[in-house]
C-alpha positions, -999 to 999 in steps of 0.1 A, spaced: 5 36 33 38 36 16 71 36 27 99 55 10 135 52 15 155 84 1 192 80 -5 217 78 -33 241 61 -12 247 22 -17 259 17 16 228 32 32 202 12 9 224 -20 18 219 -13 54 181 -5 52 177 -37 37 192 -55 67 165 -39 89 131 -56 94 114 -27 75 93 -32 42 104 -6 19 81 0 -9 101 24 -29 140 32 -31 144 67 -44 172 92 -50 150 122 -46 118 128 -29 89 146 -48 69 155 -16 38 157 -36 37 120 -40 37 117 -1 5 110 15 -14 110 49 2 79 69 30 73 45 67 67 59 96 86 48 133 76 56 165 93 48 187 123 53 164 150 41 170 187 41 151 200 74 124 221 52 116 189 31 112 168 63 90 196 76 69 192 45 65 157 49 53 160 85 30 187 74 13 161 52 8 139 83 34 112 70 61 100 95 96 111 88 126 90 102 161 103 100 191 81 90 213 90 118 249 84 110 279 94 135 303 101 106 339 109 118 355 141 104 380 121 83 352 102 68 334 134 55 328 131 19 333 95 17 310 67 5 306 42 37 295 9 32 271 -13 51 296 -27 76 309 9 81 272 22 89 269 -7 114 302 1 131 292 39 132 258 28 150 238 37 122 199 40 136 166 55 125 153 83 145 117 95 143 114 133 142 82 154 141 93 188 125 71 219 124 79 250 108 76 281 132 61 310 114 
């Protein structure tokens, strides 16, 4: 089992390093083909990619950040993420066909 943290944002990377979670791979882009049953993927993925992760029976945790309107498009540092009550939320996403 591997844990992937998917982000290109340094503040998010710094924040996750303060959590009690062992991250095996820090990556900017997720290739879903490398995800296996039982793996853990953490990040703010597009919903269709998160659904593919869940379909492989891997766990998906969304990096939930309460971004204020005036902060959109700005890089937030670790301290700002803590102030914004950044947290991980597990979701199980299934495509309805």
